[in-house]
Structure formats: structure tokens, C-alpha cells
C-alpha positions, 0 to 999 in steps of 0.5 A, a space after each residue: 797622896 795623903 790618905 786623909 786629904 786630896 792632893 789639891 786640898 789646902 785646908 788650914 787648921 788653926 794653931 793659935 793667933 796668926 798660926 796655922 798648919 796644913 799638909 802639902 801632898 807629894 804631888 806638889 813637888 818639883 822634879 828636884 823634890 821641893 814643893 812647886 813655887 806656885 803652891 806657896 803662892 796659893 797657900 799664902 792667899 788661902 791663909 789670908 782668906 782664913 785670917 779673921 782680921 784680914 779684909 779685902 782680896 789679894 791684890 799683890 804678892 811678893 814671895 822670897 823663896 829662902 829655901 825649898 819647902 818639903 811636902 808633908 806638914 807645914 806651919 803657916 804664920 800670918 802677921 798684920 802690918 797694917 789693916 785699913 778700911 781699903 788696904 791691908 798689908 800682911 806678912 805670911 811665913 811658910 815653914 816645914 812643920 815644927 821648924 822655926 826657920 822660914 822657907 818662904 816669906 811673903 808680903 801681901 797687899 789686900 784691898 777692897 776693890 772700889 768701882 772706878 773708871 777702867 782703862 787699859 793700854 796693853 792689848 791681848 796678843 792675836 792667837 789661835 783659840 785654845 780649841 784649835 790646839 792639841 791637848 797636852 800629852 803627859 806620858 807619866 800622867 798629869 799628877 805632878 806640881 803645876 800639871 796637877 792644877 793646870 792644863 796647858 795648850 801651847 801656841 809657841 815657845 814650848 818645849 823650851 830650847 836655846 835660841 834667840 827668842 824667849 817669848 812663849 804663849 800658852 792657853 791655860 785652864 784649871 783642872 780642879 775647879 773654877 778660877 779664884 785668887 789662889 789659882 790665879 796666884 799659882 799660875 804665875 809660877 807655871 811657865 818654864 824658866 827663861 834660862 832654858 831658852 838661852 842655855 842648854 842644860 840650864 838648872 834654875 830655882 826661883 829667888 823671888 816672884 811678885 804677882 799683881 792680881 788685877 782681876 777682882 774676885 767677881 771677874 775671876 768667878 765669871 771666868 769659871 774654868 775657861 782658858 786664859 792666855 799666858 804671855 811670858 818672856 825673859 829679858 836678861 841673865 848673868 852672874 847667876 840671875 835671870 829675870 822674866 815677866 808675864 801677862 795673863 789675859 782673859 779670852 775677851 782681852 782683859 788683863 787679869 794679872 802680871 808678874 815679875 820673877 827673878 831666878 838663880 841659874 847655872 849651866 850643867 856640864 855636858 854629859 860625858 860619853 860612856 
């Protein structure tokens, strides 16, 4: 962990118009070494919250992971494509500190959310409440990537194993504060890759992820740090690419967010017996 910043800190230091710097703690790294993809989602939201010309709250994000980001110093660049009275469209780029090549590129839609008549066709899956499920066990400590930010209580589909069904259900709550737009964006990259439900020894990396944040900032604030239900499933994989889609529900049945993800995968050869 950084000696000067707590692990969850995403504070940004201005470095010029549309330019920021930050420090990503090593706790946000994936087992492979690069930063967890959810960190980039949260950082893009935080960057536009700090952008004085941006108006509204994050409504949708599409991130392309061009290359892995390391922990440590990061550069953040924001660019306004359009900012109207109700809708804004912004570009965010994340790079290792001092490097021009973009590591993660994001297109973000911001919106001032007007009061309109609500409607819903989807419904909350029927499940046991999170209080009836065991707390997760982390033998090495919950100090790495998604486990640093979220507690998961799994109903089905975890740990991932090859089989005929890719669906998983889990109750998830934030460990380090109340729900907000950044945390809701981050949790959209908190489910195991679906290739692990189809193949043994699957290795994956995210290519792109789109998150639709349906809940307003006020609705998220009302949740506090309560559990939300994540329903995730994959549909197809082949030629190195696999997909997944997820829904994120409040306890009282409100659909808070949806996401679509495309991953690159390969199957590792079996380990030779010694």
C-alpha cells in the first residue's frame, strides 16, 4: 500500500486542463499483475466528477482495455465531445504515469436525470436473503482487487467450474463506504469470467465492458452499504472471444444497473505430471 494514500483513495491531482494524475495502490492488482478492470471504471467516474465542465451523473460507460495498467502513478485525460443541458458525452483516457500510449479508453454518457414515469419489465430473481448465507472466507486476506472493495455472499455458480450452466447469483455489498456511481460502475467487473464455466484451465482478459447505470445518485445514496444482487450469465464463446451479461438488483427489486462484457480467452494445456 502507498505510504501516503489509503488503498481505496482515488483522489485526483489537477495537471492542466483535462489532465489529472493519481496513484493506484498495489492492492488493486489482479493476480496477473495489472490493475483490476473495475478500478478503471471507478476512476473514469471519479475523473468526470472532478471535471468542472462536466454536468450530470454517469449514465453509461464503455471501456476498451487496450493494455494492462500497472499500479502506481497514472495519468488521466478527459475530453468533452458534447455537453448539453441534459446530456453530456465525454472521453476519458487512462495511461501509466508519463506514458503517452493509452491503456484504457472510455466513452462516458452523463445525464441530468429528469423525473419521468418509471416502468419495468424485468423482475428480481427469487433468492435467499444475504443474511442466510455464510460470510466469505479469504485465507490470504481480502486485500486484493475486487475483494478489497466488495463482500460477496454467493447463492449459486461459485466457485466457477466447467459445466452446462454459466449463471451465477451473488449478494454483494461495499466494504469501504456507501454505494455511489463509482462503486456501482466498479462492481460491474466483479464476477468470474464465463469461460471458466465452460472450460478447465481458462485464462481470460477483458477486451471491452459497457455498463448502464440506471439508478440515480439519490437512489444509490438511499441504499447505503446494503447488499445488491448480481445475476450474471454467459451466452457464447469461440475464436478466442466470449461474452457475458449481468443485472444488478436492489433488495426491493429495483434494477440498478446492467452490463455487457467481451473477454479474450484461451485454454492452458494440462499440467504434466512430474
